[in-house]
C-alpha positions as CSV (number, residue, x, y, z in Angstrom):
1,X,24.2,46.3,92.0
2,X,24.1,48.2,88.5
3,X,23.0,51.4,90.3
4,X,26.2,52.4,88.1
5,X,24.7,52.2,84.8
6,X,28.5,51.8,83.3
7,X,28.4,48.4,85.3
8,X,24.9,47.2,83.7
9,X,26.2,43.6,82.4
10,X,24.9,42.9,78.3
11,X,21.6,41.2,78.1
12,X,21.0,38.9,77.0
13,X,23.7,36.5,78.5
14,X,25.2,33.3,76.9
15,X,23.8,29.9,78.4
16,X,26.8,27.3,79.3
17,X,27.6,25.2,76.0
18,X,27.7,22.0,78.6
19,X,24.5,23.0,79.8
20,X,22.0,23.9,77.0
21,X,18.7,23.3,78.8
22,X,19.5,25.4,81.3
23,X,19.5,29.4,81.6
24,X,22.7,31.4,81.5
25,X,24.7,30.9,84.5
26,X,25.0,34.6,85.2
27,X,21.4,34.7,85.5
28,X,21.9,32.5,88.8
29,X,23.7,35.3,90.2
30,X,21.1,38.0,89.7
31,X,18.3,35.7,91.3
32,X,20.5,35.7,94.2
33,X,22.1,38.9,94.5
34,X,20.4,41.6,92.5
35,X,17.0,40.2,91.4
36,X,15.6,43.4,90.2
37,X,18.9,45.2,88.5
38,X,20.0,47.1,85.5
39,X,21.2,45.3,82.1
40,X,22.3,46.6,79.1
41,X,20.8,46.0,75.3
42,X,22.2,46.1,72.1
43,X,21.0,49.8,71.6
44,X,22.9,50.7,74.7
45,X,19.4,51.0,76.9
46,X,19.5,49.9,80.3
47,X,16.2,48.6,81.5
48,X,15.8,46.4,84.5
49,X,15.7,42.6,84.6
50,X,13.3,41.1,87.0
51,X,14.4,37.5,88.0
52,X,12.7,36.1,91.0
53,X,9.3,34.4,90.6
54,X,7.1,36.7,92.8
55,X,8.7,39.6,91.3
56,X,8.1,38.4,87.8
57,X,4.4,37.5,88.7
58,X,3.8,40.9,90.3
59,X,5.3,43.0,86.8
60,X,3.3,40.5,84.5
61,X,-0.1,41.2,86.2
62,X,0.3,45.2,87.0
63,X,-1.7,47.5,85.1
64,X,0.6,50.0,85.4
65,X,2.9,48.1,82.9
66,X,2.6,48.6,79.2
67,X,3.1,45.9,76.4
68,X,3.1,48.5,73.7
69,X,6.0,48.5,71.7
70,X,5.7,52.1,70.4
71,X,6.2,53.4,74.2
72,X,9.4,55.4,74.6
73,X,11.6,53.1,76.6
74,X,10.3,49.7,75.6
75,X,13.2,47.2,75.8
76,X,13.3,45.9,71.9
77,X,15.2,42.6,71.9
78,X,17.3,44.0,68.7
79,X,17.2,45.7,65.4
80,X,15.2,42.7,63.6
81,X,12.8,42.6,66.9
82,X,12.2,46.8,66.7
83,X,11.6,46.6,62.7
84,X,9.2,43.5,63.1
85,X,7.2,45.0,66.3
86,X,7.2,48.1,64.2
87,X,5.5,46.6,61.3
88,X,2.3,44.9,62.7
89,X,0.6,45.5,65.9
90,X,-0.7,42.1,67.5
91,X,-2.4,41.1,70.6
92,X,1.2,40.7,72.2
93,X,1.6,44.3,71.4
94,X,-1.9,45.7,72.7
95,X,-2.7,47.2,76.3
96,X,-6.5,47.3,77.6
97,X,-8.8,48.2,76.4
98,X,-7.8,47.5,72.7
99,X,-6.2,44.2,74.1
100,X,-9.3,42.8,76.0
101,X,-11.5,43.8,72.8
102,X,-9.1,41.6,70.4
103,X,-8.4,38.9,72.6
104,X,-12.1,38.5,73.1
105,X,-12.7,37.7,69.5
106,X,-10.3,34.4,69.7
107,X,-11.3,33.3,73.4
108,X,-14.2,31.3,72.4
109,X,-11.7,29.2,70.2
110,X,-9.1,28.0,72.2
111,X,-11.5,27.0,75.3
112,X,-10.1,24.0,77.1
113,X,-13.1,22.3,76.5
114,X,-13.0,22.9,72.7
115,X,-9.3,22.0,72.6
116,X,-10.0,18.6,74.7
117,X,-12.7,17.7,72.0
118,X,-9.5,17.9,69.5
119,X,-7.3,15.3,70.9
120,X,-8.7,12.6,69.1
121,X,-7.8,14.1,65.7
122,X,-4.2,15.1,67.4
123,X,-3.9,11.7,68.7
124,X,-4.5,10.4,64.9
125,X,-2.3,12.7,63.4
126,X,0.7,11.8,66.0
127,X,0.4,8.0,65.3
128,X,0.1,8.6,61.4
129,X,3.5,10.6,61.7
130,X,4.7,7.9,64.1
131,X,3.8,5.2,61.5
132,X,5.6,7.2,58.7
133,X,8.6,7.8,60.6
134,X,8.9,4.0,61.5
135,X,8.6,3.1,57.9
136,X,11.0,5.3,56.8
137,X,14.9,5.8,57.2
138,X,16.4,5.3,60.4
139,X,17.9,7.5,61.8
140,X,15.3,10.3,61.3
141,X,15.0,13.9,62.2
142,X,12.2,14.2,64.8
143,X,12.1,18.0,64.2
144,X,11.0,17.2,60.4
145,X,9.1,13.8,61.1
146,X,7.4,14.6,64.3
147,X,7.9,18.3,66.1
148,X,6.9,20.6,62.9
149,X,4.2,18.4,61.2
150,X,2.1,18.1,64.4
151,X,1.4,21.5,65.6
152,X,1.4,23.0,62.1
153,X,-1.5,20.4,60.7
154,X,-3.3,21.2,63.9
155,X,-3.1,25.2,63.5
156,X,-3.4,24.9,59.7
157,X,-7.0,23.0,60.5
158,X,-8.1,25.5,63.3
159,X,-7.2,28.6,61.0
160,X,-8.2,27.3,57.3
161,X,-4.6,27.8,56.4
162,X,-4.1,25.1,53.5
163,X,-1.4,22.6,54.9
164,X,0.1,22.3,51.3
165,X,1.1,25.7,51.7
166,X,3.2,25.0,54.9
167,X,6.6,25.1,53.0
168,X,5.8,28.8,51.8
169,X,4.9,29.6,55.7
170,X,7.5,27.9,57.6
171,X,10.1,29.7,55.5
172,X,8.3,32.9,56.1
173,X,8.0,32.1,59.6
174,X,11.5,31.0,60.0
175,X,12.2,34.7,58.8
176,X,9.9,36.0,61.4
177,X,11.2,34.4,64.4
178,X,15.0,34.5,64.2
179,X,16.7,37.8,66.2
180,X,19.3,38.0,63.9
181,X,20.3,39.3,60.4
182,X,18.8,42.0,58.1
183,X,15.5,44.0,59.7
184,X,14.4,44.6,56.3
185,X,14.5,40.9,55.5
186,X,12.2,40.6,58.8
187,X,10.1,42.9,57.6
188,X,9.6,41.6,54.1
189,X,8.6,38.0,55.3
190,X,6.4,39.8,57.4
191,X,4.7,41.2,54.9
192,X,4.8,38.4,52.1
193,X,2.9,36.3,54.7
194,X,0.2,39.2,55.7
195,X,-0.2,39.3,51.6
196,X,-1.0,35.9,51.6
197,X,-3.4,35.9,54.9
198,X,-4.8,38.9,53.4
199,X,-5.6,37.1,50.3
200,X,-7.2,34.1,52.0
201,X,-9.0,35.9,53.9
202,X,-11.2,37.3,51.1
203,X,-11.6,33.8,49.7
204,X,-13.0,32.9,53.2
205,X,-15.1,35.8,52.8
206,X,-16.5,34.9,49.4
207,X,-16.9,31.1,50.3
208,X,-16.5,30.5,54.3
209,X,-15.6,27.1,55.8
210,X,-15.8,26.0,59.1
211,X,-12.5,27.5,60.7
212,X,-11.4,30.5,62.3
213,X,-10.4,32.9,59.4
214,X,-13.5,32.1,57.8
215,X,-15.4,32.9,61.2
216,X,-13.7,36.3,61.3
217,X,-14.3,37.4,58.2
218,X,-17.8,36.6,58.1
219,X,-18.5,38.2,61.6
220,X,-15.8,41.3,61.5
221,X,-14.8,41.8,57.6
222,X,-18.2,41.8,56.3
223,X,-19.6,44.0,59.2
224,X,-16.7,46.4,58.8
225,X,-15.8,45.9,62.3
226,X,-12.1,44.8,61.0
227,X,-10.3,45.5,57.8
228,X,-8.7,42.2,56.2
229,X,-5.3,43.5,56.9
230,X,-6.5,43.5,60.8
231,X,-7.7,40.0,60.4
232,X,-4.7,38.6,58.5
233,X,-2.3,40.1,61.3
234,X,-4.2,38.3,63.7
235,X,-4.0,35.1,61.5
236,X,-0.2,35.7,61.6
237,X,0.4,35.5,64.9
238,X,-1.7,32.2,65.5
239,X,-0.2,30.7,62.7
240,X,3.4,31.4,63.5
241,X,3.2,31.1,67.0
242,X,0.5,28.0,66.8
243,X,3.1,25.9,65.4
244,X,6.5,27.3,66.0
245,X,6.3,27.4,69.9
246,X,5.0,23.8,70.1
247,X,7.3,22.2,67.5
248,X,10.1,23.6,69.7
249,X,8.6,22.2,72.6
250,X,8.1,18.7,71.2
251,X,11.7,18.4,69.9
252,X,13.5,20.3,73.0
253,X,11.5,18.5,75.6
254,X,12.2,15.1,73.6
255,X,16.2,15.8,73.8
256,X,15.8,17.0,77.7
257,X,13.8,13.9,78.2
258,X,16.8,11.5,76.1
259,X,19.5,13.3,78.5
260,X,17.5,12.1,81.9
261,X,16.5,8.4,81.2
262,X,14.8,8.1,84.2
263,X,12.2,10.7,83.7
264,X,12.1,9.6,79.9
265,X,11.2,6.1,81.6
266,X,8.6,8.0,84.1
267,X,7.0,9.6,81.0
268,X,7.0,6.4,78.8
269,X,5.5,4.2,81.3
270,X,3.1,7.0,83.4
271,X,-0.6,7.2,83.0
272,X,-2.2,10.5,81.6
273,X,-1.9,12.3,85.0
274,X,1.7,11.7,84.9
275,X,2.2,12.7,81.4
276,X,0.2,15.9,81.4
277,X,2.2,16.7,84.7
278,X,5.7,15.8,82.8
279,X,4.1,18.7,80.4
280,X,4.1,21.5,82.6
281,X,7.5,20.3,84.3
282,X,9.4,20.8,81.0
283,X,7.4,23.8,80.1
284,X,9.0,25.3,83.7
285,X,12.2,23.5,82.8
286,X,13.0,25.0,79.6
287,X,11.1,28.0,79.4
288,X,11.4,28.5,75.3
289,X,10.2,32.0,74.9
290,X,14.0,33.4,74.8
291,X,13.3,36.5,74.2
292,X,11.5,36.9,77.6
293,X,8.6,39.2,78.5
294,X,9.3,42.7,77.9
295,X,7.3,45.8,79.3
296,X,7.7,49.5,79.8
297,X,6.3,51.3,83.2
298,X,3.7,53.7,82.5
299,X,4.1,55.2,86.0
300,X,6.5,54.9,88.9
301,X,6.4,51.5,90.6
302,X,8.3,49.7,93.1
303,X,9.2,46.0,92.2
304,X,11.3,43.8,94.6
305,X,12.4,47.0,97.0
306,X,13.7,48.9,93.7
307,X,12.0,51.8,92.6
308,X,11.2,51.8,88.8
309,X,10.5,54.9,87.0
310,X,7.7,56.1,84.3
311,X,9.6,55.4,80.8
312,X,11.9,52.6,82.0
313,X,12.0,49.5,80.3
314,X,11.4,45.9,82.0
315,X,12.1,42.3,80.9
316,X,10.7,39.8,82.8
317,X,13.3,37.0,82.9
318,X,10.8,33.9,82.7
319,X,13.1,31.3,82.2
320,X,15.3,32.2,85.7
321,X,11.9,32.9,87.6
322,X,11.2,29.4,86.7
323,X,14.3,28.2,88.5
324,X,13.6,30.4,91.6
325,X,14.1,28.1,94.4
326,X,11.6,29.9,96.5
327,X,9.2,28.8,94.1
328,X,10.0,25.6,93.0
329,X,12.4,23.0,95.0
330,X,15.7,21.8,93.3
331,X,14.6,23.9,90.5
332,X,17.7,23.0,88.3
333,X,16.4,19.4,88.1
334,X,14.3,17.9,85.9
335,X,11.7,16.0,87.7
336,X,8.4,15.1,85.7
337,X,6.8,14.0,89.4
338,X,7.0,17.7,90.4
339,X,3.9,19.8,90.6
340,X,5.1,22.8,88.4
341,X,1.6,23.9,87.1
342,X,2.5,27.5,88.5
343,X,5.3,28.0,86.2
344,X,5.0,31.1,84.1
345,X,6.1,29.8,80.9
346,X,2.7,30.7,79.3
347,X,3.2,34.0,81.4
348,X,0.6,35.7,83.8
349,X,-1.9,38.1,84.1
350,X,-3.9,39.5,81.2
351,X,-1.4,38.8,78.3
352,X,-0.9,35.3,79.5
353,X,-0.8,32.7,76.2
354,X,-4.2,32.5,74.5
355,X,-3.3,29.1,73.0
356,X,-2.1,27.5,76.1
357,X,-4.9,25.2,76.4
358,X,-4.2,23.9,72.5
359,X,-0.4,23.6,73.4
360,X,-1.0,21.6,76.7
361,X,-3.1,19.0,74.6
362,X,-0.6,18.7,71.5
363,X,2.3,18.2,74.1
364,X,0.1,15.7,75.9
365,X,-0.7,13.5,73.0
366,X,2.9,13.5,71.9
367,X,4.7,13.2,75.0
368,X,2.2,10.4,75.9
369,X,2.6,8.6,72.9
370,X,5.6,9.0,71.4
371,X,8.0,7.3,73.8
372,X,5.6,4.5,74.6
373,X,5.0,3.5,70.9
374,X,9.1,3.8,70.2
375,X,10.7,2.7,73.8
376,X,14.2,1.9,72.1
377,X,14.0,6.2,70.7
378,X,17.5,7.3,71.5
379,X,19.4,10.2,70.1
380,X,21.6,9.2,67.4
381,X,24.3,11.7,67.5
382,X,25.7,13.0,71.2
383,X,24.0,15.8,72.9
384,X,27.2,18.0,72.5
385,X,26.6,17.2,68.6
386,X,23.1,19.5,68.6
387,X,22.6,22.9,67.2
388,X,20.5,25.1,69.2
389,X,18.8,28.2,68.4
390,X,20.3,30.8,70.1
391,X,19.5,33.6,68.4
392,X,15.7,32.9,67.6
393,X,12.5,34.3,69.6
394,X,12.0,30.5,70.5
395,X,14.4,28.3,72.0
396,X,14.7,25.0,70.2
397,X,17.2,22.5,68.4
398,X,17.5,23.1,64.8
399,X,17.6,19.3,64.1
400,X,17.3,16.4,66.3
401,X,18.2,13.1,64.9
402,X,17.4,9.9,66.5
403,X,17.6,6.5,66.1
404,X,15.2,3.4,67.4
């Protein structure tokens, strides 16, 4: 299929309106009939879409593929994404050995043990926010009341970014993660955030605190190992990805559970082990990285019996790979009792998500607390009235009106 490039289907494909938690129906056909096949992008390019679980893991772990967005043939999401990627280079766009060196600077900050030590603080944040929501108007928007503030507070404390500035950086981050509109606006937003963080790094250098930006300022900037702009670029990645991803998972995961009452009841009444398993299942089931994992071949390679030539783009479609029946039984069912830890929602290989230990703790605390403390939580509007983020880097809901 799609050996004739004129037959390559447009990517991404649209989700079915009646199934907002599922990948596009056409992806199911690809995984069954043409698991490695050409698709057509906004700019007319025809990269390969890889849809099966084992093939996806093989690509993500293969050193012969590159994440460098400057490489010819890299499959950019759209004009906004291409402009954004040209503006700054982060861990996500670096190959070894540069990637290894940069990632090593941050590894200790996100170790599992260190993130687990934050659990009591995250628990207090969640409980306080639930108290505020219960004391306020009913219905409430769960995005504004819980989903957005929890990871924002946590990442601000870790990085040393003033939480009082959240309106500013959430506005700018909103422009950065939307994959539609004017590329110049996205670039302006990125520069605005970089200028803000650059000044913050300078302030941390003058008066260091107990936070990541202060540590980088002292250890890297003072020594000349990194410039302020390099540190602010790293900070931008951590700040934006560190709150927007988890915020979307909290809200979208809650919407999915509210649409599956038996699964919600299991999470509400479950022990910490079940809640931890439910987090993995929701990550698998929802796979919120809407732009998928994009790569370009640095040399010829074979994936799923298809020859991919050097310079050809590759899109690893994690959302449908996480619904592959060869890896997950009854994959289109939400089952919080399943063992889903082998999902690839956080990626796989050298570039898997650095912050996944933090995201797991945050999601476990929210899912393990919210439904237990508010057992009557329900959608305040029909599911079909929710507005979903179809044109964003991370899939989610814009608002989640709930009542209790």
